[in-house]
C-alpha positions in Angstrom: 46.9 17.5 2.8 43.3 18.7 3.2 40.4 16.5 4.3 36.9 17.0 3.4 33.9 16.5 5.5 30.6 15.6 4.5 27.7 16.9 6.6 24.8 14.4 7.1 21.2 15.7 7.0 19.9 16.2 10.5 16.4 15.2 11.4 14.7 16.8 14.3 12.7 14.8 16.8 9.0 14.5 15.5 9.9 15.4 11.9 8.5 12.6 9.6 9.8 12.3 5.9 7.2 12.4 3.4 8.1 9.1 1.6 7.9 7.1 4.6 4.8 4.8 4.7 3.0 4.6 7.6 2.7 1.2 9.4 -0.7 -0.3 9.4 -2.4 -1.7 12.4 -2.7 -5.4 12.4 -6.3 -5.5 11.7 -6.0 -3.1 8.7 -3.1 -5.3 7.5 -5.6 -8.1 7.5 -8.1 -6.1 5.5 -5.5 -5.3 2.9 -4.6 -9.0 2.6 -8.2 -10.1 2.5 -8.8 -7.4 -0.5 -5.7 -8.6 -2.3 -6.7 -12.3 -2.1 -10.2 -11.2 -3.5 -8.6 -9.3 -6.1 -6.3 -12.3 -7.1 -9.3 -14.6 -7.1 -11.1 -12.3 -9.5 -8.1 -12.1 -11.7 -7.0 -15.8 -11.6 -10.5 -17.6 -11.1 -12.5 -15.1 -13.1 -15.0 -15.0 -10.0 -16.7 -11.6 -9.2 -15.7 -10.4 -5.9 -16.8 -6.7 -6.0 -19.7 -7.4 -3.3 -17.2 -9.1 -1.0 -14.7 -6.4 -1.1 -17.3 -3.7 -0.6 -18.7 -5.5 2.4 -15.2 -5.8 3.9 -14.4 -2.0 3.2 -17.7 -0.8 4.5 -16.9 -1.7 7.9 -14.0 1.0 8.0 -14.1 4.6 9.0 -12.7 7.2 6.5 -9.3 7.3 8.0 -8.8 3.6 8.0 -10.3 3.4 4.6 -7.7 5.8 3.4 -4.8 4.0 4.8 -6.0 0.8 3.4 -6.6 2.2 0.0 -2.9 3.5 -0.1 -1.7 0.2 1.0 -3.8 -1.5 -1.8 -2.7 1.0 -4.4 1.1 0.4 -3.4 0.7 -3.4 -3.7 -1.1 -3.1 -7.0 1.8 -0.9 -8.3 4.4 -3.5 -7.2 2.4 -6.3 -8.9 2.4 -4.4 -12.3 4.6 -5.8 -15.0 7.6 -3.4 -15.9 6.9 -3.8 -19.6 3.7 -4.5 -21.4 3.7 -5.7 -24.9 1.7 -4.0 -27.5 -1.5 -5.9 -28.8 
């Protein structure tokens, strides 16, 4: 009887998969949570929060801002409904 073997992919040390999200630092996680809370307030309470969001984001450097933007985009994508009715 013949046996088949399946070769598992090998990852070398230091190799990073492209789809793995980077873990945010705790201070950046707090910024993401604050921005998402302000966006929810804007959506639910119809309260304009653009200035508050801008003040929070202005404190970040370019790298941190990019990381926060990716995290917010991912969170917004998860909150989108799968199906939207035609109006």
